[in-house]
C-alpha positions in Angstrom: -0.2 0.0 -0.1 1.4 3.4 -0.9 1.8 6.3 1.4 -1.2 8.1 0.2 -3.3 5.0 0.3 -2.2 4.7 4.0 -3.3 8.3 4.6 -6.5 7.6 3.1 -7.1 4.6 5.4 -5.7 6.4 8.4 -8.3 9.3 7.8 -11.1 6.9 7.3 -10.3 5.3 10.5 -10.0 8.7 12.2 -13.5 9.6 11.1 -15.0 6.3 12.2 -13.3 6.2 15.5 -14.8 9.6 16.2 -18.3 7.9 15.6 -18.1 4.4 16.9 -19.2 3.4 20.3 -19.3 0.3 22.4 -22.9 -0.6 20.9 -21.6 -0.1 17.0 -22.9 -2.8 15.0 -19.1 -3.6 14.1 -17.5 -5.0 16.9 -14.4 -3.5 18.3 -12.4 -6.5 17.3 -13.1 -5.6 13.6 -11.3 -2.1 14.2 -8.3 -3.9 16.0 -7.7 -6.1 13.0 -8.0 -3.1 10.6 -5.4 -1.2 12.8 -3.2 -4.1 12.9 -3.5 -4.6 9.0 -2.0 -0.8 9.0 0.9 -1.6 11.2 2.3 -4.4 8.6 2.7 -1.5 6.2 5.8 0.8 5.8 4.7 4.4 7.4 6.2 7.5 7.7 6.8 8.7 11.5 3.7 11.2 11.3 1.6 8.1 10.1 2.7 5.8 12.9 1.6 8.7 15.3 -1.8 9.0 14.0 -2.0 5.2 14.1 -0.7 5.4 17.9 -3.6 7.7 18.7 -6.2 5.4 17.0 -5.0 2.5 19.0 -5.1 4.6 22.1 -8.7 5.6 21.3 -9.5 1.9 20.6 -8.1 0.8 24.0 -10.3 3.4 25.6 -13.4 2.1 23.9 -12.3 -1.5 24.8 -12.0 -0.5 28.4 -15.5 1.1 28.5 -16.9 -2.0 26.9 -15.2 -4.1 29.7 -16.7 -1.7 32.5 -20.2 -1.8 30.8 -20.1 -5.7 30.6 -18.9 -5.9 34.1 -21.8 -3.6 35.4 -24.5 -5.6 33.4 -22.9 -8.8 35.0 -23.4 -7.3 38.4 -26.9 -6.0 37.9 -28.1 -9.3 36.4 -26.4 -11.3 39.3 -28.2 -8.8 42.1 -31.5 -9.2 40.2 -31.3 -12.8 40.6 -30.9 -12.8 44.3 
C-alpha cells in the first residue's frame, strides 16, 4: 500500500473512530484488525503517530466496553438474588 493510500485509510479510521461506540454494529475486534493490518505497512513517522492515537482511542473504547459488561453482569446477578 502506498503512503497516500495509507493516509486515506488512516483518515477514514480517524473519522470512524470519532463516531463508533461500544454499541456499534461492528465489534471493536473488527477495528483492531483494521489497525493491525495498517501496522504491517511501511509508514512515515507522522502516520505511525496517527495510528498510535487511533490505538489509544480503541483501547479506551475497549475498556469502556469491559466496564459496561461487568456492570451488566453485576446487575443481573443482583436481580437474581
